[in-house]
N, C-alpha and C positions, 0 to 999 in steps of 0.2 A: 413465507414473510414472517418475521416474528416481531414484536413491539420494540425488542432490544437488537435488531440487527445493528452491525456494525459499532456496537458498544464495547468497552471493555471493563469488566467488573473484578474487584478483589473482594473474597468473603473470608474473614478471619475465622478460626473455629469451626471449619468446612468440612471436617472429617467424619463428623457424626451428626446425629440429631437436627438440630435447627438449621445449622449452617449448612451441612451436606443438603438439606431440601433446598435451602435458598438457591445453592450453588447448582443444582440440577435444573432448578426451575428458571433461573437466569438464563443458563446455558440453551435451555428449550426454546426460550424466546428469542434465541439469535444472539447472544452475548457471549464474548469471550471470557472465559474465567479463570482467574487467579486463583487456586483452592490452597488457602493457607491452614496449616494444622500442624503444633508441634507433636501431635500424636502421643501425648501423655496420658495419665491418669487425671481422673475428674479434680484431684487434688493440686494438678499442676506439676507433679514428678513425672520423670522418664520422658520417652519418646518414641516413636514409630513412624512408618512409613504408609499411614492413613490418607495424608494428602496425595500422594501418587496414586492410591486406588481408587480415589474419587474421580482425581482428573481422567484416569484411564477409562473410569465408567461413563464418563462425557463425550470423550474421544470414540469410545466404541459405538457410540449410536450418531455419531457424525459432527459431534459439536468439537468445539475448541477449548483447551484448557492446559494450564500449567500447575505444576505443584509448587509450593513454598513451605520449608519446614521450619521458618525461623520464628523466635518468641516474638509476641507484639508488645512485651513489658520492656524492651530495651529501644533506643532510638535507632540503633543500626537495624534492627529486625523489621521496625516500621518502614525505614528507610528501602529496605529491600524488597518490600511488597511493590511498592511503586516501579521500583528498577526492573523486578520481573514482568510486571505489566508491559512496561517500553520494549525490554529486551524480546518477549516472545509476541506481542501484540501491537508495539508502536506506539502505545498511548495508555490512558486510564482515563474512564469516566464516570466510574461507580466505587464508592468504598462501603462496605457492610462490615462495620465493627462488631462481630458477634462473640468473638472468643471469651472464654472464661473458666475459673474454676470456683470451686468451693472447699471451704476450710470452716464448717458451720460448727460452732461453741456458742454457749452462752459467755456474756462477758466476765462472769466469776472463772472462767476456764481458759480463755482466748489469750493464747500466747501472742507476743510480739510478731514472731514470725508468722502466725496465721493472719493475723492483721495486716502486715505489709506484703504478703504474696498475693493476698486477694486485691488489695488496692492495686497492685503492680499491673496486674493482669487486666483489670477492669478498667479503672478509670485512668492509670498512667498508659495503658495499653490503648485507649481512645486517641490520648494526646501523641502517642509515639507513632501511629499510623495515621492520623488527621493532618498534622503538622506538614509532611512533606507533599501529602496530596494537595493541601491548601495553597502553599507556595508554587506548587506545579501547576494548579490552575491560573493562578495570578500570573505567573511569568510566561507561560504558553498561550494564555487567551483563549484555552478551551472552554467552551460554553455548554449548557444543558447537563452538568455534572449534578452529582448527588451523593450525599453523605446520609446513610442510615445507621443510627447508633441504638444499641440495646440497652434499655433500663429493667425495671422489674418491679412488680407490685412489692417485693420485699423493700425497696428503697423508697416506692411512691405512698405505700400505705404502712410498712413496717411489718415485721415477722421475727419471732421468737428464734433466738439463737442465732442471727446472721447480721451482729452489728456491723462487720467488715463489709459483708456483700451489700448490705443496706446502704450503707455509707457511701460505697463505690457506685451503686447505681443511682442514688439520688444525686450525687456529682455528677454522674453522667447526664441527667435530665438539666442540670444547669450549665454544663459546659455545653450540650448543643444549642442552649437558647442562646447563649453568645457568639458561637460558632456560626448560627443562621444568621445573626447582625452583622459578622465580620465578613462573610463571604457573599451577602445578598448582591453585592455591585459586580460579582463576578458572575453572576447568573447560577450560582450553586445553591440547592436546597439543601438543608439539614433536617432531617425528622428522627423522631425517636419511636422505637417499638416497646410497648411492653406486652411482652407475650405470655401465653399459658399453653403450655404443651408439656406431655409426656416425653421425657428425654431421659439418659442414662443418669443426668443430674438431677431431676425431679422427681425419678421414679422411687428411689430410696426414702425421700422425705414424705410422698405420700404413701408407701408402704408402711412407713413408721407411725403414720396418723391413722392406719387400719383402712386407707382407701383402696378401691378397686383398680389395679393395673393389669387387668386382663388382657389376651390380643383385641378382645372386641373393644374395651375401652382405648387401646392404642388407635384403633382404627378412626373413632370417633374425637380423639383427643390428641393426637401426635402433631408433630411438626409440620406436616403438609397443610395446617391451617394457617401457619404463619407465613410460608414462604409466597403465596400471591399478592399478600398485602405489601410485602417488601419490593416485590417485581412491580407492582403497581406504581409505587412511590419513585421507582427508578424510570418509568415512562414519561413521555410528552404530556401526557394527559394530567401530570402532576407537577408541572412545571409552576404553576402558582402558589403550591403549598410548601410552606415551609415553618420551622419551629413549633411543630405539632407533636403531641404525644398520642399515639394510636396503640389502643389495646386490641388483642386479637387473639382468640382461643376457642377452639370447638366450634366453628360455624358463627363466633360472633367477632364484629368489628366495631369498635366504638372510637370515640376520641374523648380524651381525658382533660378535665379543665385545669388550669395552671394557676400558680400563684396571684392573686389579686387582692388588693383592699375593697372589701365588700361593704363597710361601714365604719365610720370614724368619726370622732368628736374633736373638736379644737377650742382651746382655751383664748380669748381675746389677748392681744399682745404678745402672743407667744408665752402666755403664763406658764409656770410649774404646776403640774397636778400634785394635788395633795392627796394622803392616803384616805380621807373621807370622802373626798369627792370620787377617787377610783372605788370606793365602795358601791357608788352607785352606777358608775359609768360602765366598768367592766363587765358585768352580769349582762347587760345591754349587747356588749360585745358578742359575748360566748353564745347568748340567746341567738343573734343573727345568724352566727357561723353555724349553730345546730339546724336552723330552718334552711340555709342554704346547701348543707349536705344533704338533708332530707329531700329537698328538691332536685337535688344533682342526682340522688341516689333514684328517686321515682321516674326520672328522665332518662337515666342509663338502662332503666329496666325495659323501656320500650321496644318492642320486638318490631322489626321490618322484613316480611318474606317475599320473596321473589323465584 
């Protein structure tokens, strides 16, 4: 018996890396899995049969899987994921929006095509896949459903040379907060993963920074650290958890703080601030923010073992 018996999951970008590991883990827990992957290069060009290879890998060990090679960057491609799940397994319970590409350049060199392609796959892709699933949940009355979206520290913290990727990933966090509100009445949770793992997308970045990407490092920092967290968020035990950003990497799992007003000043009678007044109040706000950041960083460094 698995924790996800009788559930059907769709995992986008599941041909390699984090997506593949998630698909294998969900299948091992009893879920029927639609493996979606265009099969192209990391910049989104080309195509291939990698989705079917992963589906065959799942079926070879007794699991249930079907392949889908449509692009998540189109409305038609997103709708096809739901249809593949219904055609092969009779319904859909879980959507993992993991597919992504990279076209890293500084803003000085980033062309419009680089911007558009990354936004299309990541941010628009989350919309294209989530909307038909959300409508299906409402119209079918299916309960206990899950959406897991993928953001990134590049969007949540910022990273040089990734304005397109960072903008998309920050947008996904905002998209997820709204989706969690809209789908709460239908019993669907929506959560966000901020992953850290060695994959074919991240290895070149780390190598360019002179970091270790040896086999030993892959064993301690690969996508196998992300998949169990995603799987757990799909279980019944996570039914009351929604609109959260979970960071996981190399044996670490943590929860991230989200936008909130931590200090404010208000003028009487809705008065307008003068520049001289702001000379006094703005530094106080910045100091509060710095203290809050320091406290959050110290709390996030706490380690629990078990």
